[in-house]
PyMOL commands that place a pseudoatom at each C-alpha (Angstrom):
pseudoatom trace, name=CA, resn=HIS, resi=1, chain=A, elem=C, hetatm=0, pos=[140.587, 99.254, 109.052]
pseudoatom trace, name=CA, resn=SER, resi=2, chain=A, elem=C, hetatm=0, pos=[138.222, 101.861, 108.380]
pseudoatom trace, name=CA, resn=CYS, resi=3, chain=A, elem=C, hetatm=0, pos=[136.153, 103.709, 111.270]
pseudoatom trace, name=CA, resn=LEU, resi=4, chain=A, elem=C, hetatm=0, pos=[133.230, 103.286, 108.932]
pseudoatom trace, name=CA, resn=GLU, resi=5, chain=A, elem=C, hetatm=0, pos=[132.929, 99.632, 108.792]
pseudoatom trace, name=CA, resn=PRO, resi=6, chain=A, elem=C, hetatm=0, pos=[129.177, 98.914, 109.257]
pseudoatom trace, name=CA, resn=ASP, resi=7, chain=A, elem=C, hetatm=0, pos=[128.658, 96.831, 112.485]
pseudoatom trace, name=CA, resn=GLU, resi=8, chain=A, elem=C, hetatm=0, pos=[125.585, 96.044, 114.900]
pseudoatom trace, name=CA, resn=VAL, resi=9, chain=A, elem=C, hetatm=0, pos=[125.818, 99.618, 116.831]
pseudoatom trace, name=CA, resn=SER, resi=10, chain=A, elem=C, hetatm=0, pos=[126.339, 101.884, 113.801]
pseudoatom trace, name=CA, resn=CYS, resi=11, chain=A, elem=C, hetatm=0, pos=[123.320, 99.969, 112.069]
pseudoatom trace, name=CA, resn=THR, resi=12, chain=A, elem=C, hetatm=0, pos=[121.272, 100.032, 114.971]
pseudoatom trace, name=CA, resn=SER, resi=13, chain=A, elem=C, hetatm=0, pos=[121.975, 103.410, 115.541]
pseudoatom trace, name=CA, resn=MET, resi=14, chain=A, elem=C, hetatm=0, pos=[121.022, 104.398, 111.741]
pseudoatom trace, name=CA, resn=ILE, resi=15, chain=A, elem=C, hetatm=0, pos=[117.662, 102.410, 112.491]
pseudoatom trace, name=CA, resn=MET, resi=16, chain=A, elem=C, hetatm=0, pos=[117.209, 104.682, 115.431]
pseudoatom trace, name=CA, resn=ALA, resi=17, chain=A, elem=C, hetatm=0, pos=[117.687, 107.878, 113.418]
pseudoatom trace, name=CA, resn=TYR, resi=18, chain=A, elem=C, hetatm=0, pos=[115.320, 106.728, 110.879]
pseudoatom trace, name=CA, resn=GLY, resi=19, chain=A, elem=C, hetatm=0, pos=[112.372, 105.513, 113.043]
pseudoatom trace, name=CA, resn=MET, resi=20, chain=A, elem=C, hetatm=0, pos=[113.036, 109.105, 114.961]
pseudoatom trace, name=CA, resn=VAL, resi=21, chain=A, elem=C, hetatm=0, pos=[112.037, 110.920, 111.572]
pseudoatom trace, name=CA, resn=GLY, resi=22, chain=A, elem=C, hetatm=0, pos=[109.162, 108.528, 110.944]
pseudoatom trace, name=CA, resn=ASP, resi=23, chain=A, elem=C, hetatm=0, pos=[110.837, 106.864, 107.746]
pseudoatom trace, name=CA, resn=VAL, resi=24, chain=A, elem=C, hetatm=0, pos=[110.019, 103.089, 108.639]
pseudoatom trace, name=CA, resn=PRO, resi=25, chain=A, elem=C, hetatm=0, pos=[110.875, 102.099, 105.206]
pseudoatom trace, name=CA, resn=ASN, resi=26, chain=A, elem=C, hetatm=0, pos=[114.555, 102.797, 105.391]
pseudoatom trace, name=CA, resn=ALA, resi=27, chain=A, elem=C, hetatm=0, pos=[114.717, 101.649, 109.100]
pseudoatom trace, name=CA, resn=VAL, resi=28, chain=A, elem=C, hetatm=0, pos=[113.578, 98.009, 107.950]
pseudoatom trace, name=CA, resn=ARG, resi=29, chain=A, elem=C, hetatm=0, pos=[116.010, 98.493, 104.763]
pseudoatom trace, name=CA, resn=ILE, resi=30, chain=A, elem=C, hetatm=0, pos=[118.833, 99.055, 107.153]
pseudoatom trace, name=CA, resn=LEU, resi=31, chain=A, elem=C, hetatm=0, pos=[117.737, 96.391, 109.113]
pseudoatom trace, name=CA, resn=THR, resi=32, chain=A, elem=C, hetatm=0, pos=[117.450, 93.558, 105.998]
pseudoatom trace, name=CA, resn=GLU, resi=33, chain=A, elem=C, hetatm=0, pos=[120.788, 95.116, 104.730]
pseudoatom trace, name=CA, resn=MET, resi=34, chain=A, elem=C, hetatm=0, pos=[122.486, 94.140, 108.398]
pseudoatom trace, name=CA, resn=SER, resi=35, chain=A, elem=C, hetatm=0, pos=[121.204, 90.365, 107.883]
pseudoatom trace, name=CA, resn=GLU, resi=36, chain=A, elem=C, hetatm=0, pos=[122.229, 90.051, 104.484]
pseudoatom trace, name=CA, resn=SER, resi=37, chain=A, elem=C, hetatm=0, pos=[125.557, 91.574, 105.377]
pseudoatom trace, name=CA, resn=GLY, resi=38, chain=A, elem=C, hetatm=0, pos=[126.290, 88.908, 108.012]
pseudoatom trace, name=CA, resn=ILE, resi=39, chain=A, elem=C, hetatm=0, pos=[125.544, 91.518, 110.642]
pseudoatom trace, name=CA, resn=ALA, resi=40, chain=A, elem=C, hetatm=0, pos=[123.657, 89.592, 113.626]
pseudoatom trace, name=CA, resn=LEU, resi=41, chain=A, elem=C, hetatm=0, pos=[120.620, 90.859, 114.406]
pseudoatom trace, name=CA, resn=ASN, resi=42, chain=A, elem=C, hetatm=0, pos=[119.718, 91.193, 118.041]
pseudoatom trace, name=CA, resn=GLN, resi=43, chain=A, elem=C, hetatm=0, pos=[116.769, 92.556, 120.498]
pseudoatom trace, name=CA, resn=VAL, resi=44, chain=A, elem=C, hetatm=0, pos=[118.116, 95.666, 120.178]
pseudoatom trace, name=CA, resn=SER, resi=45, chain=A, elem=C, hetatm=0, pos=[118.261, 96.116, 116.660]
pseudoatom trace, name=CA, resn=PHE, resi=46, chain=A, elem=C, hetatm=0, pos=[114.714, 94.333, 116.202]
pseudoatom trace, name=CA, resn=GLY, resi=47, chain=A, elem=C, hetatm=0, pos=[113.637, 96.755, 118.874]
pseudoatom trace, name=CA, resn=ALA, resi=48, chain=A, elem=C, hetatm=0, pos=[114.386, 100.209, 116.899]
pseudoatom trace, name=CA, resn=ALA, resi=49, chain=A, elem=C, hetatm=0, pos=[113.043, 98.804, 113.828]
pseudoatom trace, name=CA, resn=LEU, resi=50, chain=A, elem=C, hetatm=0, pos=[109.843, 97.896, 116.131]
pseudoatom trace, name=CA, resn=THR, resi=51, chain=A, elem=C, hetatm=0, pos=[110.237, 101.231, 117.437]
pseudoatom trace, name=CA, resn=ALA, resi=52, chain=A, elem=C, hetatm=0, pos=[109.732, 102.967, 114.337]
pseudoatom trace, name=CA, resn=CYS, resi=53, chain=A, elem=C, hetatm=0, pos=[106.743, 100.749, 113.090]
pseudoatom trace, name=CA, resn=GLY, resi=54, chain=A, elem=C, hetatm=0, pos=[104.752, 101.870, 116.515]
pseudoatom trace, name=CA, resn=ARG, resi=55, chain=A, elem=C, hetatm=0, pos=[105.609, 105.565, 115.921]
pseudoatom trace, name=CA, resn=ALA, resi=56, chain=A, elem=C, hetatm=0, pos=[104.096, 105.708, 112.575]
pseudoatom trace, name=CA, resn=GLY, resi=57, chain=A, elem=C, hetatm=0, pos=[101.166, 103.549, 113.277]
pseudoatom trace, name=CA, resn=ASP, resi=58, chain=A, elem=C, hetatm=0, pos=[102.368, 100.510, 110.903]
pseudoatom trace, name=CA, resn=PHE, resi=59, chain=A, elem=C, hetatm=0, pos=[101.099, 97.440, 112.730]
pseudoatom trace, name=CA, resn=ARG, resi=60, chain=A, elem=C, hetatm=0, pos=[101.499, 95.149, 109.665]
pseudoatom trace, name=CA, resn=ARG, resi=61, chain=A, elem=C, hetatm=0, pos=[105.019, 95.903, 109.318]
pseudoatom trace, name=CA, resn=ALA, resi=62, chain=A, elem=C, hetatm=0, pos=[105.570, 95.601, 113.280]
pseudoatom trace, name=CA, resn=GLN, resi=63, chain=A, elem=C, hetatm=0, pos=[103.598, 92.066, 112.864]
pseudoatom trace, name=CA, resn=GLY, resi=64, chain=A, elem=C, hetatm=0, pos=[106.513, 90.801, 110.376]
pseudoatom trace, name=CA, resn=LEU, resi=65, chain=A, elem=C, hetatm=0, pos=[109.522, 91.916, 112.186]
pseudoatom trace, name=CA, resn=LEU, resi=66, chain=A, elem=C, hetatm=0, pos=[107.841, 90.123, 115.186]
pseudoatom trace, name=CA, resn=LEU, resi=67, chain=A, elem=C, hetatm=0, pos=[107.753, 86.713, 112.579]
pseudoatom trace, name=CA, resn=ASP, resi=68, chain=A, elem=C, hetatm=0, pos=[110.972, 87.619, 111.334]
pseudoatom trace, name=CA, resn=MET, resi=69, chain=A, elem=C, hetatm=0, pos=[112.527, 87.797, 115.413]
pseudoatom trace, name=CA, resn=ASP, resi=70, chain=A, elem=C, hetatm=0, pos=[110.699, 84.226, 115.858]
pseudoatom trace, name=CA, resn=LYS, resi=71, chain=A, elem=C, hetatm=0, pos=[112.386, 82.837, 112.621]
pseudoatom trace, name=CA, resn=GLN, resi=72, chain=A, elem=C, hetatm=0, pos=[115.590, 83.876, 113.654]
pseudoatom trace, name=CA, resn=SER, resi=73, chain=A, elem=C, hetatm=0, pos=[115.564, 82.992, 117.331]
pseudoatom trace, name=CA, resn=VAL, resi=74, chain=A, elem=C, hetatm=0, pos=[115.668, 86.195, 118.797]
pseudoatom trace, name=CA, resn=GLN, resi=75, chain=A, elem=C, hetatm=0, pos=[113.796, 86.179, 121.731]
pseudoatom trace, name=CA, resn=VAL, resi=76, chain=A, elem=C, hetatm=0, pos=[110.587, 88.735, 121.920]
pseudoatom trace, name=CA, resn=HIS, resi=77, chain=A, elem=C, hetatm=0, pos=[110.588, 91.081, 125.068]
pseudoatom trace, name=CA, resn=VAL, resi=78, chain=A, elem=C, hetatm=0, pos=[108.004, 93.191, 126.791]
pseudoatom trace, name=CA, resn=GLY, resi=79, chain=A, elem=C, hetatm=0, pos=[109.269, 96.222, 124.682]
pseudoatom trace, name=CA, resn=HIS, resi=80, chain=A, elem=C, hetatm=0, pos=[108.602, 94.634, 121.179]
pseudoatom trace, name=CA, resn=ILE, resi=81, chain=A, elem=C, hetatm=0, pos=[104.921, 93.536, 122.132]
pseudoatom trace, name=CA, resn=THR, resi=82, chain=A, elem=C, hetatm=0, pos=[104.682, 97.291, 123.156]
pseudoatom trace, name=CA, resn=SER, resi=83, chain=A, elem=C, hetatm=0, pos=[105.485, 98.579, 120.074]
pseudoatom trace, name=CA, resn=LEU, resi=84, chain=A, elem=C, hetatm=0, pos=[103.298, 96.274, 118.053]
pseudoatom trace, name=CA, resn=ILE, resi=85, chain=A, elem=C, hetatm=0, pos=[100.471, 97.606, 120.609]
pseudoatom trace, name=CA, resn=THR, resi=86, chain=A, elem=C, hetatm=0, pos=[101.609, 101.570, 119.953]
pseudoatom trace, name=CA, resn=SER, resi=87, chain=A, elem=C, hetatm=0, pos=[101.367, 100.721, 116.321]
pseudoatom trace, name=CA, resn=CYS, resi=88, chain=A, elem=C, hetatm=0, pos=[97.749, 99.966, 117.012]
pseudoatom trace, name=CA, resn=ALA, resi=89, chain=A, elem=C, hetatm=0, pos=[96.848, 102.640, 119.257]
pseudoatom trace, name=CA, resn=ARG, resi=90, chain=A, elem=C, hetatm=0, pos=[98.274, 105.468, 116.543]
pseudoatom trace, name=CA, resn=ASN, resi=91, chain=A, elem=C, hetatm=0, pos=[95.827, 103.955, 114.198]
pseudoatom trace, name=CA, resn=LYS, resi=92, chain=A, elem=C, hetatm=0, pos=[92.877, 103.373, 116.787]
pseudoatom trace, name=CA, resn=ASP, resi=93, chain=A, elem=C, hetatm=0, pos=[93.103, 99.919, 115.919]
pseudoatom trace, name=CA, resn=GLU, resi=94, chain=A, elem=C, hetatm=0, pos=[91.659, 98.063, 119.463]
pseudoatom trace, name=CA, resn=GLY, resi=95, chain=A, elem=C, hetatm=0, pos=[91.101, 95.085, 117.427]
pseudoatom trace, name=CA, resn=SER, resi=96, chain=A, elem=C, hetatm=0, pos=[94.659, 94.165, 115.833]
pseudoatom trace, name=CA, resn=ALA, resi=97, chain=A, elem=C, hetatm=0, pos=[96.235, 94.462, 119.485]
pseudoatom trace, name=CA, resn=ARG, resi=98, chain=A, elem=C, hetatm=0, pos=[93.606, 92.381, 120.803]
pseudoatom trace, name=CA, resn=ALA, resi=99, chain=A, elem=C, hetatm=0, pos=[94.310, 89.775, 118.478]
pseudoatom trace, name=CA, resn=ALA, resi=100, chain=A, elem=C, hetatm=0, pos=[98.431, 90.261, 118.718]
pseudoatom trace, name=CA, resn=PHE, resi=101, chain=A, elem=C, hetatm=0, pos=[97.521, 88.226, 121.733]
for i in range(1, 101): cmd.bond("trace and resi %d" % i, "trace and resi %d" % (i + 1))
show_as sticks, trace
zoom trace
């Protein structure tokens, strides 16, 4: 057994790292690979990807992730919505922020 086996913690850490450097496509790619590999997605993994979107101002992708959370029955938390609003603020897009509600 290798200690390098991907799991929820290691994958979520990678999502966070990609988010810190503004690499949203790779952050979301890891989230997708987790799902395809049978690794459970949870509030923390989605939250890490949503934070990456918020930092990058990627409202559309953040909105898509929230829809994915709903499809996978992962409960949305206030922090997830905050990331969505942050993505709007980065683009000075008050209309999308208001539409989110």
